[in-house]
PASEGU-274578 format. One record per residue (C-alpha): x, y, z; residue in one letter. Coordinates in steps of 0.02 Angstrom, whole numbers, padded with zeros to 5 digits, always signed. Layout:
% residues N
XYZA;...
% end
This chain:
% residues 399
-00378-00399-01707X;-00528-00396-01825X;-00630-00502-01703X;-00590-00381-01561X;-00643-00230-01663X;-00806-00317-01713X;-00842-00364-01531X;-00812-00184-01475X;-00933-00117-01606X;-01064-00241-01544X;-01039-00181-01365X;-01053+00006-01406X;-01242+00030-01396X;-01249-00066-01232X;-01121+00038-01136X;-01201+00137-00995X;-01165+00231-00834X;-01220+00391-00749X;-01270+00540-00855X;-01146+00673-00908X;-00998+00572-00848X;-01035+00592-00663X;-00998+00443-00553X;-01135+00360-00451X;-01035+00393-00293X;-00888+00511-00313X;-00745+00469-00198X;-00565+00524-00177X;-00498+00457-00341X;-00644+00529-00439X;-00608+00701-00365X;-00421+00685-00396X;-00409+00604-00566X;-00565+00629-00672X;-00601+00771-00793X;-00771+00834-00856X;-00784+00803-01043X;-00943+00895-01097X;-00894+01060-01178X;-00938+01224-01092X;-01016+01344-01218X;-00957+01492-01112X;-00781+01454-01175X;-00821+01482-01361X;-00686+01590-01445X;-00586+01591-01283X;-00400+01553-01287X;-00344+01488-01116X;-00192+01420-01027X;-00231+01272-00912X;-00115+01184-00791X;-00165+01011-00733X;-00055+00929-00601X;-00054+00800-00463X;+00082+00799-00330X;+00093+00634-00236X;+00184+00530-00109X;+00131+00348-00101X;+00217+00209-00003X;+00176+00026-00039X;+00238-00079+00107X;+00226-00245+00015X;+00318-00403+00061X;+00228-00524-00053X;+00252-00670-00169X;+00143-00575-00293X;+00237-00409-00302X;+00379-00309-00224X;+00353-00153-00120X;+00398+00019-00188X;+00366+00205-00164X;+00303+00340-00282X;+00364+00514-00230X;+00340+00646-00364X;+00217+00735-00476X;+00151+00746-00652X;+00113+00913-00731X;+00019+00954-00891X;+00025+01134-00957X;-00082+01163-01111X;-00169+01290-01222X;-00355+01266-01253X;-00466+01348-01384X;-00647+01325-01439X;-00672+01395-01615X;-00853+01334-01613X;-00981+01281-01483X;-00952+01099-01529X;-00764+01096-01558X;-00620+01105-01434X;-00433+01095-01468X;-00298+01069-01335X;-00109+01070-01357X;+00027+01050-01226X;+00151+00936-01139X;+00146+00810-00997X;+00296+00783-00884X;+00314+00647-00752X;+00445+00680-00619X;+00495+00562-00478X;+00594+00636-00333X;+00777+00589-00351X;+00761+00510-00524X;+00860+00572-00674X;+00833+00432-00801X;+00664+00370-00863X;+00609+00230-00980X;+00513+00293-01130X;+00357+00202-01075X;+00298+00185-00895X;+00119+00119-00907X;+00084-00009-00771X;+00086-00180-00855X;+00142-00360-00825X;+00220-00378-00998X;+00401-00362-01053X;+00370-00280-01221X;+00418-00103-01169X;+00550-00012-01272X;+00726+00017-01207X;+00743+00201-01250X;+00769+00324-01107X;+00747+00509-01071X;+00839+00614-00942X;+00779+00740-00813X;+00594+00705-00834X;+00480+00592-00933X;+00404+00718-01056X;+00276+00683-01191X;+00182+00795-01314X;-00003+00812-01277X;-00144+00848-01401X;-00333+00826-01399X;-00464+00865-01529X;-00645+00848-01474X;-00811+00866-01565X;-00976+00867-01470X;-01149+00829-01537X;-01312+00828-01440X;-01270+00669-01344X;-01107+00608-01421X;-00927+00663-01394X;-00791+00609-01515X;-00613+00624-01449X;-00451+00603-01548X;-00273+00610-01481X;-00256+00608-01292X;-00419+00536-01229X;-00509+00548-01061X;-00422+00397-00985X;-00375+00320-00819X;-00505+00351-00684X;-00626+00426-00811X;-00663+00251-00875X;-00738+00200-00707X;-00662+00025-00706X;-00673-00077-00546X;-00512-00102-00447X;-00478-00283-00501X;-00473-00216-00681X;-00387-00049-00647X;-00273+00000-00503X;-00312+00182-00456X;-00128+00207-00417X;-00099+00199-00606X;-00172+00375-00615X;-00006+00435-00542X;+00119+00347-00655X;+00040+00304-00822X;+00073+00389-00988X;-00079+00482-01055X;-00193+00367-01153X;-00189+00410-01338X;-00300+00354-01480X;-00488+00368-01507X;-00638+00379-01391X;-00827+00389-01403X;-00929+00456-01255X;-01118+00446-01268X;-01245+00517-01144X;-01429+00482-01127X;-01545+00506-00976X;-01505+00330-00910X;-01352+00298-01012X;-01168+00345-01022X;-01060+00250-01147X;-00870+00252-01143X;-00781+00157-01281X;-00597+00185-01315X;-00441+00128-01407X;-00275+00168-01323X;-00131+00147-01445X;+00016+00110-01330X;+00157+00061-01446X;+00175+00114-01628X;+00297+00021-01741X;+00394+00066-01896X;+00463-00063-02017X;+00602-00168-01940X;+00567-00107-01763X;+00616-00234-01630X;+00463-00213-01519X;+00280-00255-01544X;+00132-00148-01593X;+00019-00137-01441X;-00153-00064-01411X;-00292-00082-01283X;-00478-00085-01323X;-00602-00052-01184X;-00781-00013-01141X;-00879+00013-00980X;-01065-00018-00959X;-01180+00032-00817X;-01366+00006-00849X;-01461+00114-00725X;-01621+00033-00663X;-01677+00198-00586X;-01610+00374-00557X;-01444+00391-00464X;-01532+00511-00345X;-01663+00380-00297X;-01668+00330-00114X;-01611+00155-00165X;-01520+00160-00332X;-01487+00000-00431X;-01363-00025-00573X;-01282-00166-00672X;-01096-00136-00703X;-01021-00225-00854X;-00842-00192-00911X;-00721-00255-01043X;-00535-00224-01074X;-00429-00311-01207X;-00248-00292-01259X;-00175-00345-01426X;+00012-00362-01458X;+00077-00399-01631X;+00091-00295-01789X;+00069-00338-01971X;+00242-00270-02014X;+00342-00347-01873X;+00299-00501-01770X;+00426-00516-01630X;+00477-00700-01615X;+00324-00743-01720X;+00214-00707-01569X;+00043-00624-01581X;-00047-00602-01414X;-00227-00555-01377X;-00286-00558-01196X;-00436-00483-01109X;-00528-00455-00945X;-00715-00438-00925X;-00831-00414-00777X;-01018-00408-00745X;-01117-00384-00586X;-01250-00293-00489X;-01239-00145-00371X;-01352-00047-00256X;-01325+00124-00177X;-01428+00180-00030X;-01430+00369-00027X;-01454+00390+00160X;-01421+00577+00162X;-01389+00590+00349X;-01261+00706+00425X;-01135+00567+00457X;-01186+00426+00339X;-01216+00494+00164X;-01214+00336+00058X;-01200+00148+00076X;-01149+00053-00081X;-01138-00136-00106X;-01078-00216-00267X;-01035-00392-00326X;-00947-00437-00489X;-00896-00594-00581X;-00732-00580-00677X;-00661-00672-00827X;-00485-00678-00900X;-00458-00755-01071X;-00306-00779-01182X;-00376-00782-01358X;-00207-00795-01443X;-00026-00815-01386X;+00065-00892-01239X;+00094-00744-01123X;-00003-00831-00985X;+00028-01014-00938X;-00160-01049-00953X;-00301-01010-01073X;-00436-00938-00960X;-00480-00896-00781X;-00620-00831-00672X;-00643-00738-00507X;-00773-00653-00398X;-00763-00483-00313X;-00880-00415-00179X;-00867-00244-00099X;-00958-00127+00023X;-00922+00061+00036X;-00980+00194+00158X;-00984+00379+00113X;-00962+00475+00276X;-00992+00662+00294X;-00937+00746+00132X;-00754+00700+00136X;-00728+00522+00199X;-00748+00352+00117X;-00715+00182+00194X;-00745+00008+00130X;-00705-00177+00131X;-00697-00304-00009X;-00666-00488-00039X;-00592-00570-00194X;-00577-00754-00237X;-00510-00838-00394X;-00573-01019-00397X;-00478-01031-00561X;-00328-00934-00622X;-00365-00750-00650X;-00243-00620-00717X;-00283-00434-00718X;-00214-00330-00861X;-00208-00164-00767X;-00279-00204-00596X;-00207-00216-00422X;-00078-00356-00406X;-00169-00431-00257X;-00314-00472-00375X;-00206-00570-00496X;-00147-00748-00469X;+00003-00730-00588X;+00147-00651-00492X;+00237-00502-00569X;+00383-00542-00453X;+00429-00717-00510X;+00301-00760-00646X;+00230-00904-00542X;+00045-00947-00549X;-00031-00949-00374X;-00195-01027-00430X;-00335-01012-00303X;-00297-00839-00233X;-00404-00752-00103X;-00384-00571-00046X;-00481-00471+00083X;-00450-00283+00083X;-00501-00129+00180X;-00474+00054+00142X;-00507+00227+00210X;-00497+00380+00095X;-00509+00564+00136X;-00529+00709+00014X;-00558+00895+00032X;-00603+00998-00121X;-00556+01181-00097X;-00633+01229-00266X;-00662+01145-00432X;-00497+01066-00483X;-00411+01094-00314X;-00419+00936-00208X;-00316+00864-00066X;-00328+00676-00040X;-00256+00544+00076X;-00285+00357+00091X;-00231+00198+00178X;-00261+00020+00118X;-00232-00153+00191X;-00231-00321+00102X;-00242-00495+00180X;-00205-00629+00049X;-00217-00818+00058X;-00114-00911-00070X;-00013-01069-00083X;+00147-01047+00015X;+00067-00950+00157X;-00039-00801+00207X;+00016-00621+00182X;-00028-00451+00253X;+00019-00294+00155X;-00028-00112+00168X;-00002+00055+00080X;-00038+00239+00110X;-00024+00401+00014X;-00060+00586+00007X;-00104+00684-00151X;-00139+00862-00208X;-00225+00907-00371X;-00202+01084-00438X;-00294+01135-00597X;-00294+01325-00628X;-00356+01404-00790X;-00309+01576-00859X;-00397+01671-00997X;-00274+01744-01124X;-00394+01821-01249X;-00573+01805-01310X;-00587+01825-01498X;
% end
């Protein structure tokens, strides 16, 4: 744990991306599932009610040795009160409820994960959690406590984070630093996923992460170059209670190079190509049947008109690679039977549509196909979904 915290502090000054939290190429998931984090001084002394929600229907037609197929019909909704007592301080208080169509019993923890450490408590009717965020802004630094800007806001590549998780995960809670400079955006976070009391029967669990994107020139340049570097680590243990004497520390890391050609034509807006090398490492524990693994991921994306994105990618794991929170087709350890499929290869293609009616009101739809080569045979799997984000805000009173 101490080594992980030290490593994260070393990585902090090197973490970069686009300025002010904007993505280099905003697509469907960025429109649906990211939130601006820089405070708006026009909201000083304003007490507001905000409602953030995403309604979704997603069908994963999977028949795979790596994972089973399933559907996600439902919505999550987050009503909250917001207040800015000062230009640099914002407080938010509310609830988040996750509701799946036809479900009436929910586990107390639903974050996408390959582990079996989840608690066995249940809630009925809806999966409801309290929601609180306290944020302090300085000239170029944002400090966030409580519910952080998580999920898609981190900008992780798909082998490290499955965008579908934006629909079903619990809000990330803990601590976050966001730092903006002209060629630099730093995101460093701690997501405390499982708190333990003395004599609890489950483990303490938290995730540390950081994303880097050195920009070699301006994102608006005709040919924009960047160097994505990302790191995610999960620690399971607890100084009070060690379940079965097992402490586990595992992590994923990636580094690569990307280029975006800002074509700016009526049909073809952008062309983006990116390649990444990936590493999986088990620093402590025996959760995985191997110590380390590596993979490579190459992708090309086209931004068409103002509302359409299409792309292809290729993934190969010459050694074992396990993704903590990524798509199952980029992980050689099956979540279905726990078997290691070694040298896994996956080619994928996607098409994504989004229409933004106004800020915070976005309709999205996508379709994805995966062709995997693994021992035991080849597989073809596909998925599709439709989504609607609604994010109204109402002023109650200005003090």
